[in-house]
C-alpha positions as CSV (number, residue, x, y, z in Angstrom):
1,M,24.4,2.7,45.2
2,G,21.2,4.4,46.4
3,K,18.2,2.9,47.9
4,K,15.8,1.4,45.4
5,S,12.5,-0.3,46.0
6,A,12.6,-3.8,44.6
7,G,10.3,-4.4,41.6
8,K,9.0,-0.9,41.2
9,P,10.7,1.3,38.7
10,S,11.5,4.9,39.6
11,R,9.5,7.7,38.0
12,G,12.5,8.5,35.7
13,E,12.6,4.9,34.5
14,Q,8.9,4.9,33.9
15,I,9.2,8.0,31.7
16,E,12.1,6.5,29.8
17,A,10.2,3.3,29.2
18,A,7.2,5.3,28.0
19,E,9.4,7.4,25.7
20,R,11.0,4.2,24.3
21,E,7.5,2.7,23.6
22,A,6.4,5.9,21.9
23,A,9.6,6.0,19.7
24,I,9.0,2.3,18.7
25,R,5.4,3.1,17.7
26,R,6.6,6.1,15.6
27,L,9.2,4.0,13.9
28,V,6.8,1.2,13.1
29,A,4.2,3.7,11.8
30,Q,6.9,5.3,9.6
31,A,8.1,2.0,8.3
32,E,4.5,1.0,7.5
33,A,3.9,4.3,5.7
34,D,7.1,3.8,3.6
35,R,6.4,0.1,2.9
36,I,6.1,-0.8,-0.8
37,P,3.3,-3.3,-1.5
38,V,4.4,-6.6,-3.1
39,E,2.3,-5.8,-6.1
40,E,4.4,-2.7,-6.7
41,T,7.7,-4.5,-6.5
42,T,6.7,-7.1,-9.1
43,R,6.1,-4.4,-11.7
44,A,9.7,-3.3,-11.9
45,R,10.0,-3.6,-15.7
46,P,7.5,-3.3,-18.5
47,D,6.1,-6.6,-19.9
48,R,8.1,-6.5,-23.1
49,Q,10.5,-4.1,-24.8
50,P,10.7,-4.2,-28.6
51,R,14.0,-5.7,-29.7
52,H,15.5,-3.7,-32.5
53,G,17.5,-5.5,-35.1
54,R,16.2,-9.0,-34.4
């Protein structure tokens, strides 16, 4: 293997880490934008449907 300074990541590793962090932030932002509030999920059906024939 090549020489590597202990403890200090190479420039390429720093760029990769920054890109990973940016990707995570984008995914979290997208997930938050797509999130359905709990209030919305509890209104899945109308309160009451008229029952015909009863």
